[in-house]
N, C-alpha and C positions, 0 to 999 in steps of 0.2 A: 677267646678260646683258651682253655687251661693247658698247662704244660703236659698233663696226662693225655688230653685229647690230641695234642700235637704228636705225642709219642705214638698213640694208637694209630693216627692217620699214617705216619711215616712207616710204622710197622706193616700196616695193611698194603701200602703201595709197594714196599719192598717185597712183600710176599707175592703180589701179582707179577711184578717185573722179574723177580728171580725164580718164580715158579716153586717157591719153597713149600707152599701149602697145596700143591696140586692134588695131593691125596686126602686133603682135609677140607672139602668145600664148606661143610657146616661151620667149622671153626672160622674160616675166612669170612663167611657171610655175617657171623656174629660180630666180628671185629669191625667190618665195614658199616654195619648198622648202628654201631655204638658211637661213631664219631659224629660231630655236629656238622662237619662240612658235607656238601653234596659230592657224591662220587658216582661216576658212570663209566661204562665201558662200551666201545663200539667195535664191531668186527670189521674186517677189511672192506666190506661193502658200505660201511657207514651205519649199518643197522645197530640199534641200541640193544645190547645183550644183557646189560646189568645196570641197575640204578638203586641206590639206597633211598630210604624214605626222606632224608634231608634234601636230596636232589629233586625228588618229586615235589616236595612242598615249595621249593624255590620257584618252580614254574607253574604253580597253581593246581597240582594234583594232590589228592588226599593221601595217596600211598604209592609205593614203588610199583605194586601190582597194577594199579590203574594206569600209571605212567607207561609201563612196559607193554601193556596191552593196547594202547592207543596207536593208531596208524600215524606215521611221521607227519602227514599232511595235517591231521587233526592237532598234533602237538604244536606245530609251527603256527597254526591258526589261532592259538590261545594267547600269543603274546607277540610284541614287536621287540626286536633286538636293536639296541642303539649304542653308539659309541659314547665317549666321555663328554662330547658336545651335543649329545642327544640327536645325532644324525643317524640315519639307517646304517646298520652294521652289515656288511656283506656276509651272507651265510658261508660262502667258501673261505672267508678269512677267519672263521672261528678256530680256536686252537685245536679242537678235535679234528677238524678237516685237515689242518696242516700236519697234525701228528700222523694221520693216515698216509701222508706223503713222506713220512720218515723224519719230520721236523718237530722237535719239542718247541712249544710256544706258550706264551702267557699274555692274556689281554684283560683289560677291565671293561666290562660291558654292563648295560642296563637292560633288564627285562621289564617291559611295560605290559602288564596283564590287560588284555583288551576287555575282559568282562567287567573289571572293576576300575581300571586306570591306575592301579597300584604300580609303583616303580620299585624294583629291587636291583641293587647294584651288586655285582660279583666280580671277583678276580678268578678267572678260569685258567688253570694250568693243565696242559695236556702233554702226555709222554707216549711215544710209540713203543709197542712191545713187538720185538722181531722174532720171526721163526728161525730155525737153524739155517735155512737157505738165505737169510737176510731180508726176506720180504716182511712187510708189516702185517702182523696178525691181529693186533688189537691197538686201539687208542684208549688210554686211561685218562679220564678227566677228573680233576678235583675242582670243586666250585665253592669258593670261600665268600660268604656274604659280607659285604662291606657297606651296606646301605647306611647305617648310622654314621659311619665315618665320612662317606661321600656327602651326605646331607649337611653334616656339621661343617665340613670343609667348605662347601658351597656357600653356606650361610655366613661363615666368617669372612670369606673373600668379598661377598656382596656387601656386608656391613661395612667393611673397611673402605671399599670404593664409594659406597653411598655417603658415609660420614665425611670422606674427604671432599666430595662434590658439594655437600650442603654447607661445609665450613668455608668453601672457597669463594662464594659469591653471595651478595645480598639481594640479587635479582631473583625472587622466589619462583616466578613463572619459568624463567630460563633454566634455573637449577632443577626444578621438578621435571622439566622435559628431559634433562640429562639423566636424572635418576631413573626415569622411565626406560631410557635406553639400556640401563643396567638390569632392571627387573624383568623387562619383557624382551626376549622370551625365556630368559634364564630360569626364573622362578614362577612366571605367570604368563598367560596368553593375553591378559589385559590388566590394566591398572587405572584406578581413578583416585583422585584426591579432591575432597571437598573441604573448603576452609571458610571460617566465619569472617565476614567482612566488617567494615566500620559501621555499616547500617544494622549489624546484628544478624543478618541473614547468611545462611550457608550457601556458597556458590561453588560450582565445579572449577577447580584450578588446573586439573589435569584429566584428560580422557585419552587413553592410549590403548589400541588393540593391535596385535600382531598382524591381523588381517584388515586391510583398508576398508573393505565393505562392511565388516562387522563394527569397525570403529564408527562408521557413519550411523549404524543402528544404535550404538551406545549414545552417540550424541543426540539422536532423535529421542531416545528414551529419556535422557536427562532434560531435554528441552521441553518435551510435552508432559512428562510425568516427574517433576522434581521431587526428591525425597521428602522435603519439608511438608509437602501436601499429602504425604502418605505415611501415617503412623506405623504401618506394617512393614515398611521398607527397612531392610537390614541397616542401611546407613543411618536412618532416623533412630532406630532402636539403639544403635551403638552410641550415637551422639547424646541421646537423652539419658542412657543408663551408665555410660562409661565402660561397659563390658563388651568384650569381643564376641563376634558371631562366627561360627565355623559351620559351613554347609559342606559336608563331605560328599554328598550326592545331591545335586540339584535336579530332583525329579519333577514330575508334573505337579505333584502336590505342593512342593516348595514354591514353584514358580506361580502357581495359582494364588497362594497366600500373599506373595509379594506384589501381585498385580492389582490394580484398582478396577480394571474392566477388561473386556475381551480384546480391545485394541492393544492395551498394554501387554497382556498375555501373549498376543501374537508376535509382538516385537521381541519379547523374551525368548520365545520359541525359535525365532529367526536367529537370535544371538547364539543359541545352543550352548548354554553354559553347562559345565560338567561339575565343577566344585568351586567354592569361593570362600574367601575370608574377608571380614570387615573388622577393623580394629580402631580404637580411638587414637587420635594424635594428641598426646598430652605433654605439656611443658609447664614447669613451675605450678603444678596442680591445676592447670587450666586446660580443658579440652577445646581445641581449636578446630576440630573437624574429624571426619573419618577417612581412613585409607582403605581402599577395596582392592583386593587381588583376586583374580579369577582365572579359571582354565576352561577351555572349550575343546577345540579339535585336537589338542595334544592328548587329552584323555587323562591327564594327571589328576590325582585325588589328594587333597590337602589333609594334613593330620595335625595333632597338637603341637608338634615341634615347629611346624610352619607358622602357627599362630604366634608362638613365642618370638620367632624371627620377625614377623610382621609388626608386632608390638614395639620392638626395638626400633625398626625403621620408622614407624609412626612417631615415636618419640623424637627421633632425629629430625624429622620433617617439622614437627611442632616447634622445636627449639630454633630451627632455622627461620621459621615463619615469625616467631616472636622476636628474634633478634632483628630481623628485617623491619618489623613493625616499630620496635623501639628506636632503631636507627632513623627511620623515617620521621618519627615523632620528635626525636632530638634535632633532626635537621630542620623541621618545621619551627621548633622552638628557637633554634639559633637564628633562623631567618626572621622571626618576629622580633627577637632581641636586637638583631642587626638594624631592623627598620626603626625600632624605637631609639636606638643609639644615634642613628644618623639624623633622625628628625627632632631629637630633644633640643630645646632652646637653651639648655644649660650645658656647661662643659662637663664631659664624662670621660674618664680614662681608666685603663686597667694596667696593672704592673705585675711583673713576675716576682719570684721570691727575692731577687736581687734589686727589686725596686726599679726595674727598667720597663719603659713603656712597651706594651705589646699590642695595645689597641686604644684608640681614642676617636672622638667625633670631631667634626669640623669646628664646632663651637669652642672646644677647648684649644684646638690648634690656633684659632683666631685670637683667643685671649693671650696666647703666648707669642703671637706674631711670628709663628713658624708654620711650615706646612706639616701635614700629618706624617709624611715620610721622614721629615727631619726629627721627629720625636722618637720613632721606633728604634728600640735597642738602646736608648740612652736613659740615664737616670734623670730625676727631676733637677738635681744640681747642675748636670750638664746642659739641660735645656734652659734653666733659669739660674745662671751662675750667681747672681746677686740674691 
């Protein structure tokens, strides 16, 4: 919001609260409709008596006229009101309801439009306007859209937590399970990670759904209809192309395209997806598999900024997977080297930069007539003085 818009909003609210423009309603309406924030007014009964176009758009109406003409029940039926943890927000706890009781209040709330699943975050500030007798005459609400800020903040927090988890362990399955705890339900109703194995085939490493029954459906889908056998599956398309897939609205057409037959489609319909993202997990130029995030009963719809977030998470997963693979291969190489060292018929030893023994086999120890332990940490001169 610009400084000029801030000044306009402040001027408009002062006019309402101080009654300075009581004789100039046209001028007042022009000011209120010029600001980018939503502004509404409720009378003492809670009835909406004024709204600007910005307020109408925030809750899914095309204009203030359409918003004001709609019955309250129809208005409330258009969206769910959630708190900062996406839990249902009590209607009576809204700032406007508190202002009608004489209390100024401010809250951050999420409006989830039921028709589209779109989420809009707003900071709502409400002020009571008193009559001369001290009773509340109006509640004035200002609604400042903070959707971009809230999404960015949520993404930054989740990326930090995810990165810390993936860097803290080399057990990729255990780590992915903990990452799923972060992503579900904060950013998704379900999450899947498929990674390429030593045999070159892509296998599910993580299947998580917020709902236990739907998680079983996901598992059945992956067991009976693996993506590798279905070129139209989003996970297969992402793995082969390296490009993300965003399905903002998983309608019947989308589900039919992804299904291989009617049984597959029936399982998708039972899953009831709303929106989903599939991104490649890429590290060091190598795609190791796809990450899938989806929504269902929450009604949330994904957008391009969610794809960007998912791609970063996918990259973190890929690096953790590659690091775990390299560590495993190094361990296997070390074990092979250790076997060769112990079984070698000739004496073999290793020294550090100060030429002290750090490792040797039994054959060398026998040649020097000392145990292996008596060599460690000593120089060759200390072991064989002459």
